[in-house]
C-alpha positions as CSV (number, residue, x, y, z in Angstrom):
1,M,175.8,86.1,-130.1
2,K,172.2,86.9,-129.2
3,A,171.7,90.3,-127.6
4,L,171.1,90.3,-123.9
5,P,167.7,91.3,-122.6
6,K,167.8,94.8,-121.1
7,A,167.2,94.7,-117.3
8,P,164.3,96.8,-116.0
9,S,165.4,100.2,-114.7
10,L,164.8,101.2,-111.1
11,E,163.3,104.4,-112.5
12,T,160.3,102.3,-113.6
13,Q,159.4,101.5,-110.0
14,S,157.2,103.8,-107.9
15,I,158.3,105.0,-104.5
16,D,155.8,102.7,-102.9
17,A,157.1,99.7,-104.9
18,G,160.6,100.6,-103.8
19,I,159.7,100.6,-100.2
20,R,157.8,97.3,-100.6
21,I,160.9,95.7,-102.2
22,L,163.2,96.9,-99.4
23,S,160.7,95.7,-96.8
24,S,160.3,92.3,-98.5
25,M,164.0,91.6,-98.0
26,R,163.3,90.8,-94.3
27,S,161.3,87.8,-95.6
28,K,163.0,84.4,-95.5
29,A,161.8,83.5,-99.0
30,V,163.2,86.7,-100.5
31,R,166.5,86.4,-98.7
32,E,166.9,82.8,-100.0
33,F,166.0,84.0,-103.5
34,V,168.6,86.8,-103.3
35,A,171.2,84.5,-101.8
36,K,170.8,81.9,-104.6
37,A,170.9,84.7,-107.3
38,N,174.2,85.9,-105.8
39,R,175.7,82.5,-105.4
40,E,175.3,81.8,-109.1
41,Y,175.5,85.6,-109.8
42,Y,172.4,85.7,-112.0
43,H,172.0,88.4,-114.6
44,W,168.5,89.7,-115.4
45,E,168.3,87.2,-118.3
46,E,168.3,84.4,-115.7
47,V,166.3,86.0,-113.0
48,R,163.4,86.7,-115.4
49,R,163.1,82.9,-116.0
50,R,162.8,82.2,-112.2
51,L,159.6,82.1,-110.2
52,P,159.7,85.2,-108.0
53,P,159.1,85.1,-104.2
54,E,155.4,85.4,-103.3
55,G,154.3,89.0,-103.1
56,L,156.8,90.3,-105.7
57,T,156.7,90.6,-109.5
58,T,159.7,89.3,-111.5
59,E,160.9,92.9,-112.0
60,E,160.6,93.6,-108.3
61,A,162.5,90.4,-107.5
62,W,165.3,91.5,-109.8
63,H,165.4,94.9,-108.0
64,A,165.7,93.1,-104.6
65,V,168.7,91.3,-106.1
66,Y,170.1,94.5,-107.4
67,F,169.7,96.3,-104.1
68,S,171.8,93.6,-102.4
69,R,174.7,94.3,-104.9
70,M,174.9,98.1,-104.4
71,A,177.8,98.1,-101.9
72,R,180.4,97.6,-104.7
73,I,184.0,98.7,-104.6
74,P,184.9,101.1,-107.4
75,L,188.1,100.5,-109.4
76,P,190.6,102.8,-111.1
77,F,189.3,101.5,-114.4
78,T,186.5,103.1,-116.4
79,D,184.7,102.3,-119.6
80,G,184.9,104.4,-122.8
81,V,182.7,107.2,-121.4
82,G,184.4,107.4,-118.0
83,K,182.0,105.3,-115.9
84,P,184.0,103.2,-113.4
85,F,183.9,99.4,-113.1
86,A,183.2,98.0,-109.6
87,Y,182.9,94.7,-107.8
88,W,181.9,93.1,-104.5
89,L,182.5,89.7,-102.9
90,P,179.4,87.5,-102.3
91,D,179.7,84.8,-99.7
92,H,180.5,82.1,-102.3
93,A,183.3,84.2,-103.7
94,Q,184.9,84.4,-100.2
95,Q,184.6,80.6,-99.8
96,V,186.6,80.0,-103.0
97,L,189.2,82.6,-102.0
98,H,189.6,80.8,-98.7
99,T,190.2,77.5,-100.5
100,V,192.8,79.1,-102.8
101,D,194.6,80.6,-99.8
102,R,194.6,77.3,-97.9
103,L,196.0,75.3,-100.9
104,G,198.3,78.0,-102.1
105,G,200.2,77.8,-98.9
106,G,201.8,74.4,-99.8
107,T,199.5,71.7,-98.5
108,L,198.5,70.0,-101.7
109,G,200.4,66.8,-101.1
110,T,199.4,66.7,-97.4
111,D,195.7,67.2,-98.3
112,L,195.9,64.1,-100.5
113,G,197.5,62.0,-97.8
114,M,200.8,61.9,-99.7
115,G,203.0,63.9,-97.3
116,D,206.3,64.4,-99.2
117,G,205.2,62.1,-102.0
118,F,204.2,65.2,-104.1
119,A,207.9,66.3,-104.3
120,E,208.7,63.3,-106.4
121,M,206.1,64.1,-109.0
122,K,205.9,67.9,-108.9
123,D,208.1,68.6,-112.0
124,R,206.1,66.2,-114.1
125,V,202.8,67.7,-112.9
126,L,204.2,71.2,-113.6
127,I,205.3,70.4,-117.2
128,D,202.0,68.6,-117.9
129,S,200.1,71.6,-116.6
130,L,202.1,74.2,-118.6
131,M,201.5,72.1,-121.7
132,E,197.8,71.9,-121.0
133,E,197.5,75.6,-120.5
134,A,199.4,76.4,-123.6
135,I,197.3,74.1,-125.7
136,A,194.0,75.3,-124.3
137,T,194.7,79.1,-124.5
138,S,195.6,78.6,-128.2
139,Q,192.5,76.4,-128.9
140,I,190.3,79.2,-127.4
141,E,191.7,81.4,-130.2
142,G,191.1,78.9,-132.9
143,A,194.1,76.5,-132.9
144,V,192.8,73.2,-134.4
145,T,194.5,70.1,-133.1
146,T,193.9,67.3,-130.6
147,R,195.5,67.4,-127.1
148,K,197.4,64.2,-127.9
149,V,198.9,65.6,-131.1
150,A,199.7,68.9,-129.4
151,K,201.4,67.2,-126.4
152,D,203.5,65.0,-128.8
153,L,204.5,68.2,-130.5
154,L,205.7,69.9,-127.3
155,R,207.4,66.8,-126.0
156,S,209.2,66.0,-129.2
157,G,210.6,69.5,-129.7
158,R,210.0,69.2,-133.5
159,P,209.3,72.4,-135.4
160,P,205.6,73.3,-135.8
161,S,204.2,72.5,-139.2
162,S,201.0,74.6,-139.2
163,R,199.7,77.9,-137.8
164,S,197.8,76.0,-135.1
165,E,200.9,74.2,-134.0
166,R,202.9,77.4,-134.0
167,M,200.2,79.0,-131.8
168,I,200.6,76.1,-129.3
169,V,204.4,76.3,-129.3
170,N,204.2,80.1,-128.8
171,G,201.8,79.6,-125.9
172,F,204.1,77.1,-124.2
173,E,207.2,79.3,-124.7
174,T,205.3,82.3,-123.3
175,I,204.0,80.6,-120.2
176,R,207.5,79.3,-119.5
177,M,208.9,82.8,-119.9
178,L,206.4,84.2,-117.4
179,H,207.2,81.3,-115.1
180,R,210.8,82.5,-115.1
181,D,209.9,86.2,-115.0
182,R,207.4,86.1,-112.2
183,S,209.3,88.7,-110.1
184,R,209.3,91.3,-112.9
185,D,207.2,94.4,-112.6
186,L,204.7,94.8,-115.4
187,S,205.6,97.4,-118.1
188,I,204.6,98.4,-121.6
189,E,207.7,96.6,-122.8
190,M,206.6,93.4,-121.0
191,L,203.1,93.6,-122.4
192,H,204.7,93.8,-125.9
193,E,206.9,90.8,-125.1
194,I,204.0,88.7,-124.1
195,Q,201.9,89.6,-127.1
196,T,204.8,89.1,-129.5
197,S,205.7,85.8,-128.0
198,M,202.1,84.6,-128.2
199,T,201.6,85.6,-131.8
200,R,205.0,85.0,-133.4
201,E,204.6,83.8,-137.1
202,T,200.8,83.6,-136.7
203,L,199.6,87.1,-137.6
204,D,198.3,88.1,-141.0
205,D,200.4,91.2,-140.7
206,E,203.6,90.7,-138.7
207,N,203.8,94.5,-138.2
208,H,201.0,94.1,-135.6
209,A,203.4,92.2,-133.3
210,G,204.6,94.2,-130.3
211,R,202.7,97.4,-131.0
212,F,199.3,98.8,-129.9
213,R,196.5,99.3,-132.3
214,G,196.1,102.8,-133.8
215,D,193.1,104.9,-134.8
216,A,193.3,103.4,-138.3
217,D,193.0,99.9,-137.0
218,K,189.4,98.9,-136.9
219,V,189.4,96.4,-134.0
220,H,186.1,94.7,-132.9
221,V,185.1,91.6,-131.1
222,V,182.9,89.6,-133.4
223,D,180.8,86.5,-132.8
224,V,182.1,84.2,-135.5
225,R,178.8,82.3,-135.7
226,D,176.8,85.2,-137.0
227,N,179.5,87.8,-137.8
228,E,177.9,90.2,-135.4
229,V,180.0,92.8,-133.6
230,V,179.5,92.3,-129.8
231,F,182.1,94.7,-128.5
232,T,184.1,97.7,-129.7
233,P,187.0,98.7,-127.4
234,P,187.7,102.2,-126.2
235,A,189.4,104.6,-128.8
236,A,193.0,103.8,-129.5
237,R,194.0,107.4,-128.8
238,S,193.3,106.9,-125.1
239,L,195.3,103.7,-124.7
240,G,198.4,105.3,-123.3
241,G,196.8,106.8,-120.3
242,R,194.5,103.8,-119.7
243,L,197.2,101.2,-119.9
244,K,199.4,103.3,-117.5
245,K,196.6,102.9,-114.9
246,L,196.4,99.1,-115.6
247,I,200.2,98.8,-115.1
248,E,200.1,100.8,-111.8
249,F,197.3,98.5,-110.6
250,A,199.2,95.4,-111.7
251,N,202.3,96.4,-109.8
252,R,200.5,97.5,-106.6
253,Q,201.7,95.6,-103.4
254,R,199.5,93.4,-101.4
255,D,199.7,95.8,-98.4
256,T,198.4,98.7,-100.4
257,D,195.0,100.1,-99.3
258,P,192.4,99.1,-100.1
259,F,193.4,95.5,-99.9
260,I,192.4,93.4,-103.0
261,H,192.8,89.7,-102.8
262,P,195.5,88.5,-105.3
263,L,193.0,86.2,-107.2
264,V,190.5,89.1,-107.4
265,K,193.3,91.4,-108.6
266,A,194.5,88.9,-111.3
267,S,190.9,88.4,-112.5
268,I,190.4,92.2,-112.8
269,L,193.6,92.4,-114.8
270,H,192.4,89.6,-117.1
271,F,189.2,91.5,-117.8
272,W,190.8,94.9,-118.0
273,L,193.4,93.9,-120.6
274,A,190.7,92.1,-122.7
275,Y,188.4,95.2,-122.4
276,E,191.2,97.6,-123.6
277,H,191.9,95.2,-126.5
278,P,195.2,97.1,-127.1
279,Y,196.4,94.9,-129.9
280,C,195.1,94.0,-133.3
281,D,195.4,90.3,-132.4
282,G,196.4,88.2,-129.4
283,N,194.5,90.1,-126.8
284,G,192.7,87.1,-125.3
285,R,195.9,85.1,-125.0
286,T,197.8,88.1,-123.5
287,A,195.0,88.7,-121.0
288,R,195.0,85.1,-119.8
289,A,198.8,85.2,-119.6
290,L,198.6,88.3,-117.5
291,F,196.3,86.5,-115.1
292,Y,198.8,83.7,-114.7
293,W,201.8,86.1,-114.2
294,S,199.9,88.1,-111.6
295,M,199.1,85.1,-109.5
296,L,202.7,83.8,-109.6
297,R,204.1,87.3,-108.8
298,D,201.9,87.4,-105.7
299,G,203.4,84.1,-104.5
300,Y,200.6,81.7,-105.3
301,W,202.8,78.8,-106.4
302,L,199.8,76.6,-106.8
303,F,198.8,78.4,-110.0
304,E,201.9,76.9,-111.7
305,Y,200.0,73.6,-111.6
306,L,196.5,74.8,-112.6
307,T,195.1,74.7,-116.1
308,I,192.7,77.6,-116.2
309,S,192.2,77.8,-120.0
310,R,191.1,74.2,-120.4
311,I,188.0,74.9,-118.4
312,I,187.4,78.2,-120.3
313,H,187.8,76.3,-123.6
314,N,185.1,73.9,-122.5
315,A,182.7,76.7,-121.6
316,P,183.3,79.5,-124.2
317,R,179.8,80.9,-124.1
318,R,179.9,81.4,-120.4
319,Y,183.3,83.1,-120.8
320,Y,182.3,85.6,-123.4
321,R,178.9,86.1,-121.8
322,S,180.5,87.1,-118.5
323,F,182.2,90.0,-120.3
324,L,178.9,91.1,-121.8
325,H,177.0,90.8,-118.5
326,V,179.6,93.2,-116.9
327,Q,179.1,95.8,-119.6
328,Q,175.4,95.5,-119.8
329,D,174.8,95.7,-116.0
330,N,176.4,99.0,-115.0
331,N,180.0,97.8,-115.2
332,D,179.5,95.2,-112.4
333,L,182.7,93.3,-112.8
334,T,181.5,90.7,-110.2
335,Y,180.0,88.7,-113.1
336,F,183.4,88.1,-114.6
337,L,185.0,87.6,-111.2
338,M,182.4,84.9,-110.2
339,F,183.1,83.1,-113.5
340,Q,186.8,83.2,-112.9
341,L,186.5,82.0,-109.4
342,D,184.4,79.1,-110.6
343,V,187.0,78.2,-113.2
344,T,189.7,78.3,-110.5
345,R,187.6,76.0,-108.2
346,R,187.2,73.5,-111.1
347,A,190.8,73.7,-112.0
348,L,191.7,72.9,-108.4
349,G,189.5,69.8,-108.6
350,Q,191.2,68.7,-111.8
351,L,194.6,69.2,-110.3
352,H,193.7,67.0,-107.3
353,D,192.5,64.3,-109.7
354,R,195.7,64.5,-111.8
355,V,197.9,64.2,-108.7
356,R,195.9,61.2,-107.5
357,E,196.2,59.6,-110.9
358,I,200.0,60.0,-110.9
359,S,200.2,58.8,-107.3
360,A,198.3,55.7,-108.3
361,E,200.6,55.2,-111.2
362,Q,203.7,55.4,-109.0
363,Q,202.1,52.9,-106.5
364,R,201.4,50.5,-109.4
365,M,205.0,50.5,-110.4
366,R,206.3,50.2,-106.8
367,S,204.1,47.1,-106.4
368,L,206.0,45.2,-109.1
369,R,208.4,43.3,-107.0
370,V,210.8,42.3,-109.8
371,T,214.5,42.9,-110.2
372,A,214.0,45.0,-113.3
373,V,212.1,47.8,-111.5
374,R,214.2,48.0,-108.4
375,G,216.3,51.1,-108.3
376,L,214.5,52.9,-111.1
377,N,213.8,56.6,-110.5
378,S,210.3,58.1,-110.7
379,R,210.8,59.3,-114.3
380,Q,211.6,55.8,-115.5
381,R,208.7,54.3,-113.6
382,A,206.4,56.9,-115.1
383,L,207.6,56.0,-118.6
384,L,207.1,52.3,-118.0
385,D,203.6,52.9,-116.6
386,H,202.8,55.0,-119.7
387,A,204.3,52.3,-122.0
388,L,202.1,49.6,-120.4
389,R,199.0,51.6,-121.2
390,H,200.3,52.8,-124.7
391,P,202.2,49.9,-126.2
392,N,202.5,51.7,-129.6
393,Q,204.0,54.9,-128.2
394,I,207.3,56.1,-129.6
395,Y,209.7,57.8,-127.1
396,T,212.8,60.0,-127.7
397,F,215.3,61.6,-125.5
398,E,213.6,65.0,-126.2
399,S,210.1,63.8,-125.4
400,H,211.2,62.2,-122.1
401,G,213.2,65.3,-121.1
402,S,210.4,67.6,-121.9
403,S,207.9,65.5,-120.0
404,H,209.9,65.6,-116.8
405,A,211.7,68.9,-117.1
406,V,215.2,67.4,-117.2
407,N,218.1,68.1,-119.5
408,N,219.0,65.9,-122.5
409,Q,221.8,64.0,-120.7
410,T,219.6,63.0,-117.8
411,A,216.9,61.9,-120.3
412,R,219.5,59.8,-122.2
413,N,220.7,58.2,-119.0
414,D,217.1,57.3,-118.1
415,M,216.2,55.7,-121.4
416,L,219.5,54.0,-122.1
417,S,219.2,52.3,-118.7
418,L,215.7,51.0,-119.7
419,L,217.1,49.9,-123.1
420,K,219.9,48.0,-121.3
421,L,217.4,46.3,-119.1
422,G,215.4,45.2,-122.1
423,L,212.4,47.2,-121.2
424,L,212.6,49.4,-124.3
425,D,213.6,48.5,-127.8
426,E,215.4,51.0,-130.1
427,I,214.0,51.6,-133.6
428,G,217.1,51.2,-135.6
429,G,218.6,53.9,-137.8
430,K,216.4,56.7,-136.7
431,R,217.6,60.2,-136.0
432,P,216.8,61.5,-133.5
433,R,216.9,58.1,-131.8
434,E,213.5,56.5,-131.2
435,F,212.4,53.9,-128.7
436,A,209.4,51.7,-128.3
437,P,208.1,49.5,-125.4
438,S,209.5,46.0,-125.5
439,P,206.9,43.5,-126.9
440,K,207.6,41.4,-123.8
441,L,207.3,44.4,-121.4
442,E,204.5,42.9,-119.2
443,A,206.3,39.6,-118.8
444,K,209.6,41.3,-117.9
445,L,207.8,43.4,-115.3
446,G,206.2,40.3,-113.8
447,I,202.6,41.2,-115.0
448,K,200.5,38.2,-115.9
């Protein structure tokens, strides 16, 4: 990754220039320039490309931005030389936090005009989201597969046949574990459980599972495109004390002073664990899992349904660059926080789109006024809607049960009822039993 340009130091400015910069911040043009820079949270590398407000040089415009960011809140988290990390909340950050608070309170279905309609689909949306998160967090770390193949793997329950597939299964099992263990306090043992679960049967050296790196382990973050070291974590010998502070921070209650919004706290934990890089492998996946656990522990049920890693996977340079911006600009963790808030905002939008899609699917099936569809449950209607759009799809009891979070007996009952109605055909002699959409499915559903 190309090195970041070094921001001009305040020490290069004369006293007169400093006074002029501070005085200029009363000007509307300068205030608007600073507000835009903070909304997007520009680093110097971006500010230097912008036309500065009249009367200021580019360097002076940067320092006007820098002055606006000085009221930062220090954290109990320092870099390798003891300098603390800090953050603050620009106006745009507070807007996103307000949106998360509003939706996290249980209004998702109402906001979409569905009322109680969301209850009928929530298990399906949840499983779909858990799968998407597991697939994407693994792809960020190099798992090579398509989303369709990965979802078929998770739905079918078949054993993984490659390292990439094992990474995805590990991710899914780990996220489901954290979903169950949301009320647990974080501990060293729990960190080891997360890392071990994420990396099972994928490490070059299985002895690296469930243990922190030592002084002999040379761990660096390397840009794979040019093999350049972009980050070296703090010394292994200091990990014990540093991770003790991380765990104390993770377990703090919401009424602890000073108050830190749960999404801010979870984002700090994400960055903190990644910065410490305590393991020889699996640090990124463990850090993203820690973010997920923290939000669920603090009661934000909505994050069960968000796919954060899919958006990160689609913008890897912004993800890694946000880490570098923090370290290059006096440990200002706001760079990473603003990235994470933007990811959350986008994930909320995708969730709304997904809920609308499933709602429209349910409405399509309800509109089919034929005997064959009457009395079918939402899982069966969802399968038929999928079958209409994917006539070559193969279904099993396991894939249907995994897609809707129901046990094998419920899945059997659903599918055997559809078989009896002639809406599915069984592919003979297969074990496990396999089913395909009836070639006459459209006619039987009254679709011309």
